[in-house]
N, C-alpha and C positions, 0 to 999 in steps of 0.2 A: 493685139491681145484680146481674147474673148472676155465676155462679162464674167463668166465663171472663174477664169484664171485670174482676173483682177481681184475677185473676192478672196481667192486663195492667197494672193499676194498680200492683201490688206490684213487678213487674219494672221498670216505668218509674221508680218511686221509688228503687229500688236503683241504677239507672243514674245518676240525678241525684245521689244521695249519693256514688256512686263518683267522679263527675266533680268533686264538690266537694272531697273529701279525698284522692282517689287519687294526685294528683301529688306530695303531700308524702310522699316516701319516701326512704330513705337511698340515695344514689347508690353509695356504697362505704364499707366499713369498713376502716380501716387499723389493724391490731392492733399493740400495742407489743412490743418484743423479749422482754419477760418473760412474755408471754402474756395478761395482763389488766392493765388500768389505769383510772385515772379518765378520765371521758369529756370529750373536747373536740369540740364541734360546730363544723365549719367551713362557712361559707356563702359560696358562690362569687360572682363578679362576674356581670355581665349576659352575658358570653361563655360561660357554661355551666360545669358541674362538671368536665368533662374537662380543662380548662386548669389545674385546681388540684389534680390528683392528686399531682404531685411535691411541691407545697407541703404537702399533707396528710400525705404519707408522711414528710416531714422532721419534722413535729411529732410524729408517732407514734414516731419514733426517740428522742424525748426521754423516752418512757416512758408515753405516753397512748394511750388507745383513741380514735382519731379517726374521726368519722363525717362524711362530706362530703355536703352538700346543695346543690342548684341554687337560686340566688336567684330565678330566674324562676318556680319552682314555689311559692315563698313569697309572691311579689308579689300584691297584690290584697286579701289578708286577713292581713296580716303578723303581727299579734299572735297570732291563733289558730293560723295555720299554723306559726309558729316554735315555739310551745308543743308542737304535735303532733310537730314534728321532734325537739325535745328528748326527749319521751317515747319516741319510737322509738329514739333513740340510746341512751337509758338501758337499753333492752332488748336491745342487741346482745350477741352471744355472749362478747365479750371485755371487757365493761364491768364496772367496779366501781361499786356503787351510791353515790349521792351527788350533790350539785349539780355541774353541768357548767361547763366553761369555754366561752365563746362567742368565736369568732374569725371575723370577716367581712372581705371585701375588696370595695371599690367599692360596687356595689349591695348586696351582702351585708353589707358593713361598715356601711352605713346602717341595714340591718335590725336587726343586733345592737345598734348604738348606740342607735337610737331606741326600738325595741321590747324588745330583750333586756335593756336596762339597767333595765327595770321589773320583771324576773322574778326577784327575790331569793329566791323560794321554791324555784326549780329551778336557778338559775345562781349562780355565785360571782364571776365576773369577765368583763369584756368587753374584747377587743382588736380595735380597728377599724383596718384598713389602708386608707388613703386613702378614707374612707367617703363615700357620697353624703349630703350635708347640706342640699341645696336646700330641703327641706321644713321645716327648722328656722327658725322666724321670730324668736323672742325667745330669744337665747342665755341670758340670765339666768334666764328662766323654765324653760328646758330643763334646765340644770344643777341648778337648785333641786329638780327632781323626780327626779334620779338616785337609784337604789336600789342600784346596784352600782358598785364601783371600775371605772374606765375607763382604758385606755391607747389613745391615738389616735396613729397614725403617718401623717405626711402629707408629700408632696413640695411644696417651696416653688414649683415651677414647674408645678404641676398646673393645667391649663386644660381638663380633660375636660368639655366640653359645659356648663360652668358649674355642674356638679353637686357638685364636691368642692373648692371654692376654699379656698386657704390663709387668706384673710381670715375665712371662717366658722370655721375651725379655731381661729384665734387669738382670735376673739371668744368662743368657748366656753371656752378656757383662761383668758382674762382674767376671765370671769364666774365661774369655778369658785371662786377665792379660798378656798383651804383645804379644799375638798371633794376627794374621792379621784378627781380627773380629771387625768391626765398627758398632755401633748401633746409629742411629739417630731417635729421637722421636719427635712427634709433639703434643703440648698441644691442648686440646679441639678438637681433631681430631679422628673421628671414622673409622671403617673398610670401605674399598672401597672408599678411598678419591681421586682416580684418576678422571680425566675429564670423565664425562659420568657415573661415579660410583654412587652407591646409597647414598654416603655421601661425595660428591665432596667438597674438600677444596682447593680453588685456590692457597692460599699461600703455603700450605703444598705440594701440587702437584708440583708447580713450583720449590720449593727447592729440592724436592726428585728427580725430573727429572734432575735438574742440577747436583746433586750428582751422579746420575746414569751415566750421560754422562761423568763426570770426572773419575769415577771408570773404565768405559769401556775403555776410552782413556788411562788410566794408564797401563792397562794390555793387551789391544788389539792394541793400536794405533788407527789410523783413516784410 
């Protein structure tokens, strides 16, 4: 192989590597009022990170260094990509070292629930808002393998493309039987009930945010 062809090969390899890991980057850091805080990784829904900036800023006001990621950039290789996202979040300027809190919504909720709940070495708790659960086949088997405490928040009228059905949420809760899995459901509440979401429900959102704050405080402190 000639010198010039070796250069081409190296450049091509770098391009491929960049394509593989480049999309996994923090969309935005939301620093806490006190300047530094324990890290909370927020993973957006399929509609992209921009729609969750207000949500992330509200959690940051609780005293956490919040780092927002786009679920679409994690999809496809979720376990590895989510771990990279956590590592990047831990290196943010306002981050206090330690295990992180994982908060996800819809597609991102499914990612933190299914994959993040296995990462007890780098995460302390999972909060999944109306998560995508279509890929969970055996509820009992899934909850038996949980390695982190989970809070799941679901609308009872959620019919979002069959991805986040209340029946699946209830099956998971029923199978949990004493494990650290808490399900809170909201009557007459559809998918995307956060402020700015497609089916905003003020009462459900306020309660779910309060429960999120309490769960983060329980496992991360402030």
